[in-house]
N, C-alpha and C positions, 0 to 999 in steps of 0.2 A: 686549545681554548679559542673562543671567539672574542672579538673586542667586546668589552663590557662584562667579561667573566662567564659567558655562556659555555656550556659543555656539550660538545657534538654528540657524544654517546647518549646523554640524557635526552637531547632533542630528537635523536633517531628513535629512541624507545617510546617517546611520546607520540611521534608520528605513526609508529607501528601500532600502538594501542588505539589511536584514533581510527586507523584503517580497519582494525579488527572490530571496533564498535560500530563503524559505518556498515561493514558487511553484515553484522548481526542484525542491525536495524533493517537493512534491505530484505533479509530473509524473513524477518518477522512481518514486515509490511506485505511481502509477496504472498504469505500464507493467510493473511487476514482476509475476511470476507465482509462485504458491505452490501446491505439490501436497502433499496429505495423504492418508493412508490409514487405513482402519479395518478391523476384523475380520481382523487378521493379514494385511493386504494384499489381501483379497478385494474391497474397494471402495476406489477412490481418486477424488479430485476435485481439479480445478485451478481456481483463481480468481485474478483480478488484484487488485492493491492497491486498485482502485476498487470491488471487490466483484462484478465481473462473472464469472459462472460460465463457464469456457472448456471444460470437459469433465468427464465422469464415466465411469469405467471399472469394470465389474463382472466379476469373474472368473467364468467359467461354473460353477465349483465352488460358488459362493455361491447358485446357484439350483437348487432341486430340480425336475427336469422332471415329477415326479409331482404337483406342486402346481398 
């Protein structure tokens, strides 16, 4: 036992549960996708929680064919 009545085994189990919860949250975040737009919706991008760019869409109105 620790001073104050703590139990090392219980503390270790709590730490292991916290680690498992943290790893699960990381996996869920990495698989999540977020899409945002700019320019009034003329440009949009989709990325994962891991920062991987999944796609970019540009509305044809955003590009001047004369440029």
